[in-house]
MARVEX-847207 format. One record per residue (C-alpha): residue in one letter; x, z, y. Coordinates in steps of 0.1 Angstrom, whole numbers, padded with zeros to 4 digits, always signed. Each point is the difference from the previous one (the first is absolute). Example, Ala and Ser with C-alpha at 12.3 -4.5 7.8 and 13.67 -1.06 7.14 Angstrom:
// residues 2
A+0123+0078-0045
S+0014-0007+0034
***
This chain:
// residues 282
M+1265+2206+1251
G+0018-0022-0025
V+0025-0008+0026
L+0003+0036+0014
W+0007+0014-0035
G+0021-0030-0010
I+0025+0002+0028
P+0014+0036-0007
Y+0024-0012-0026
L+0016-0024+0025
L+0002+0027+0027
I+0014+0026-0024
K+0027-0024-0011
V+0011-0005+0036
A-0002+0036+0009
V+0021+0014-0029
E+0028-0023+0010
E+0011+0026+0027
L-0023+0030-0006
S+0000+0023-0031
P-0033+0001-0020
P-0010+0035+0012
V+0004-0009+0036
V-0023-0030-0005
V-0027+0021-0018
W+0003+0026+0028
A-0003-0025+0029
R-0029-0018-0016
T-0021+0032-0007
L+0008+0014+0034
I-0014-0031+0017
G-0031+0003-0023
A-0005+0036+0008
L+0005-0004+0038
V-0027-0026+0000
L-0025+0012-0026
L+0001+0037+0004
P-0014+0000+0036
L-0029-0023-0012
A-0008+0023-0029
L+0001+0031+0023
R-0023-0017+0026
R-0025-0009-0025
G+0000+0034-0018
Y+0012-0016-0033
L+0031+0023-0004
Q-0021+0032+0000
Q-0021-0016-0029
V+0030-0007-0022
L+0021+0032+0007
P-0017+0018-0029
L+0015-0027-0023
W+0035+0005+0013
R+0015+0009-0034
V-0013-0032-0017
I+0010-0020+0031
T+0034+0014-0003
V+0003-0012-0036
F-0014-0034+0011
A+0025-0003+0028
V+0028+0004-0025
I-0014-0024-0025
E-0013-0027+0023
I+0025+0001+0030
G+0030+0023-0002
L+0015-0008-0033
P-0011-0036-0007
W+0010-0012+0035
L+0035+0016-0004
L+0004-0016-0034
L-0012-0034+0012
N+0024+0001+0030
D+0029+0008-0023
A-0009-0026-0025
E+0000-0027+0027
T+0035+0008+0009
H+0009-0017-0033
L-0028-0024-0007
S-0018-0028+0019
S-0031+0007+0019
S-0020-0027-0019
F+0009+0017-0033
A-0011+0034+0012
G-0032-0014+0014
L-0009-0018-0032
L+0008+0029-0023
I-0020+0024+0022
A-0029-0023-0004
T-0005+0014-0035
T-0013+0032+0015
P-0037-0008-0006
I+0008-0002-0037
V+0015+0034-0001
A-0028+0014+0021
T-0026-0014-0025
V+0019+0016-0029
V+0000+0034+0018
A-0037-0004+0008
V-0007-0008-0037
R+0021+0030-0012
T-0018+0024+0023
G-0035-0013-0010
D-0008-0016+0033
E+0000-0036-0015
T-0007-0015-0034
F+0024-0021-0019
D-0010-0034-0016
A+0015-0031-0014
R+0004-0018+0033
R+0019+0028+0015
G+0022+0002-0031
V+0008-0037+0004
G+0007+0006+0037
L+0023+0029-0007
A+0019-0021-0025
V+0004-0030+0022
G+0011+0022+0029
I+0026+0016-0022
V+0013-0034-0011
G+0002-0010+0037
V+0020+0031+0008
G+0022-0006-0030
V+0008-0035+0011
L+0007+0011+0036
L+0023+0029-0011
G+0018-0021-0027
L+0007-0029+0023
D+0005+0016+0034
L+0010+0037-0004
G+0036-0008-0009
G+0020+0032-0003
E-0020+0020+0025
L-0015+0024-0025
R-0003+0029+0024
A-0019-0021+0025
G-0023-0012-0027
V-0007+0036-0011
E-0007+0010+0035
L-0026-0028+0004
G-0016+0009-0033
C-0004+0036+0014
V-0015-0013+0032
I-0026-0020-0021
V-0010+0031-0020
L-0002+0022+0031
Y-0021-0025+0018
G-0023-0003-0030
V-0004+0038-0001
G-0006+0000+0038
A-0029-0025-0004
T-0018+0023-0024
M+0005+0030+0024
I-0016-0020+0028
D-0031-0006-0022
R-0002+0034-0015
Y+0008+0024+0029
F-0005-0019+0033
S-0031-0022-0005
D-0023+0025+0020
V+0024+0009+0028
P+0013-0021+0030
T+0029-0019-0012
L+0014-0002+0035
G+0004+0038-0001
V+0017-0001-0035
M+0025-0026+0009
S+0009+0014+0034
L+0006+0034-0016
A+0020-0016-0028
F+0022-0019+0024
S+0006+0031+0020
M+0010+0020-0030
T+0024-0027-0012
T+0015-0003+0035
V+0006+0038+0001
A+0016+0000-0035
Y+0023-0028+0008
T+0011+0015+0034
A+0021+0025-0019
V+0018-0028-0019
V+0004-0026+0027
P+0029+0016+0020
S+0024-0004-0029
H-0010-0037-0004
W+0000-0009+0037
P+0019-0032+0008
S+0034+0003+0016
S-0009-0028+0025
V-0031-0013+0017
P-0017-0026-0024
S-0003-0035+0011
G-0032-0012+0018
R-0010-0019-0032
V+0000+0032-0020
L-0018+0020+0027
L-0027-0026+0003
S-0005+0001-0038
V-0004+0037+0000
L-0025-0002+0029
A-0019-0027-0018
L-0001+0021-0032
G-0015+0029+0019
L-0025-0018+0023
L-0010-0030-0022
C+0005+0010-0036
T-0010+0036+0004
V-0024+0005+0030
A-0015-0034+0005
A-0002-0006-0038
F-0018+0033-0005
L-0025-0005+0027
V-0008-0036-0009
F-0003+0009-0037
F-0027+0025+0005
A-0017-0022+0025
L+0001-0027-0028
I-0015+0025-0025
A-0028+0007+0024
E-0007-0037+0005
V+0002-0013-0036
G+0002+0031-0023
A+0029+0014-0020
S-0003-0024-0029
R+0001-0032+0020
A+0028+0015+0022
T+0024+0002-0029
V+0003-0038+0000
I+0030+0006+0022
T+0018+0014-0029
F+0005-0035-0012
V+0012-0013+0033
N+0026+0026+0008
P+0027-0013-0025
A-0005-0036+0011
V+0007+0010+0035
A+0030+0021-0010
V+0015-0027-0022
T-0005-0027+0027
L+0015+0021+0028
G+0030+0009-0020
I+0007-0036-0009
V-0007-0015+0034
L+0014+0027+0024
L+0027+0017-0021
G+0011-0030-0020
E-0007+0018-0032
P+0000-0025-0031
F-0032-0011-0017
T+0011+0010-0034
A-0012-0008-0035
G-0012+0036-0003
V-0022-0004+0031
A-0013-0034-0011
V-0011+0012-0035
G-0005+0037+0006
F-0021-0004+0033
P-0030-0017-0015
L+0000+0022-0031
V+0001+0032+0021
L-0029-0011+0022
L-0020-0012-0031
G+0006+0033-0017
C-0011+0019+0030
W-0031-0020+0005
L-0011+0004-0037
A+0010+0037-0003
T-0018+0011+0032
R-0034-0017-0004
R-0031+0015-0013
A-0027-0020-0019
S-0018-0002+0033
D+0030-0018+0015
A+0007+0029+0023
V+0036+0011+0004
A+0003+0034-0018
V+0026+0018+0020
A+0000+0004+0036
A+0029-0015+0019
V+0027+0024+0010
P+0020+0000+0032
E+0030-0022-0008
P+0035+0008+0011
***
């Protein structure tokens, strides 16, 4: 899981070289819907979640449609390793949202974790963002949206088949983007490298990651499954440096451990269980 949700940043970076961000979102959700929707229908899950279509629509916007678009656009200006590391702060935001809504309590340890995480983000932004303010704002919005999406999963979908929820959310997002894609369609056939990246985003980082994640939860429980949150950014940074030749900057060297330490402190309960359920990564 750490690998499956650590490689999207690399694949997105390659895909947006020749495809516009809306096309990448559309292609990825289309693949997800084509694979997951038949499974949900065959198991009767879709009928169970249809009464929740309004809240699933909001969830699809918050967790998929808007953040994936913003992330794709940000990666046209920033490195994949930078994006992966900054998105790693999502558990901190999710914890803050959970505390604000009364789902979790706030203590000194979480306060320290929040402070350390913010310092790590500050170091990363100060040393590596450069003049790409728009991309930085977009990634900030993605982090907040993912944090809210995590609380929605806990609050609204804990008692319904998640396969049904996600298949319907992917389908809704695909339909919405179908109206936008024609005006962003590429003028020429993308290279094989880009097409393979999009295919991998859909099959590996969306379908396979989703199925493996919930199998993992069934095996070890939601709290232990969130350990992957601390592996994702390491995978994203490593792949960006090794495969794309992105630099190992001072911001990554200093900000990386601070962000991970902040997440670890902020998302742990006194019982050493991770507080916020992991959310599907981009």
